[in-house]
Phi, psi and omega in degrees: 000130180285163179300321180296315179295320178298316179299314180297320177296315180299313180297319179297316179294317179303310182289332175294322180288323181264000184287347178284166178296139179259138181247140184302322184287348180275354189252141183282341180226173181284133175233161176242141178264115181234161180293132173274097190300333183279347181244345184271136177263148182305315180298321179293321178296315180296319179299314180297316181298318178298317179297306185294318183289335180268354185237314191223332187263138172278110186258020179302327182293338181259004176274161180312125182093347179282158183296339182249010180288124177216090185305330183265006182219085181299321183298322179292319178291319178296325178297319178299315180294316181299317180291321177298318177298317178300317180294324182280325186250340184083007183242127174259116183295110183291347177290336183238324193242168173227156175273134187233133184279348182254135179299119182276006180302147179208147178048237178266010180260106184248115178282147178290000000 
């Protein structure tokens, strides 16, 4: 097996193992669920935001004038919603997000 094939096999196994939904109670330290920008599609982010904001998440922070509003960066706003959903349900949607060990808060945008 060549090094390239071994690397691809390793990466495939790694993502297969972490590809399941992650639950907050399974982790020893605090993580934030943020959008994985290289894998998330704009349409999927918008669909999730519409679902979460209409059902369980308070999305006032991503509206015009809110601390997390960034009209030119959908992924950052979707990350705020995704993390809020994660805090409320304990589930990070693996279709959009990854668990991140560093607090993504910035400026007036404070993640839970």
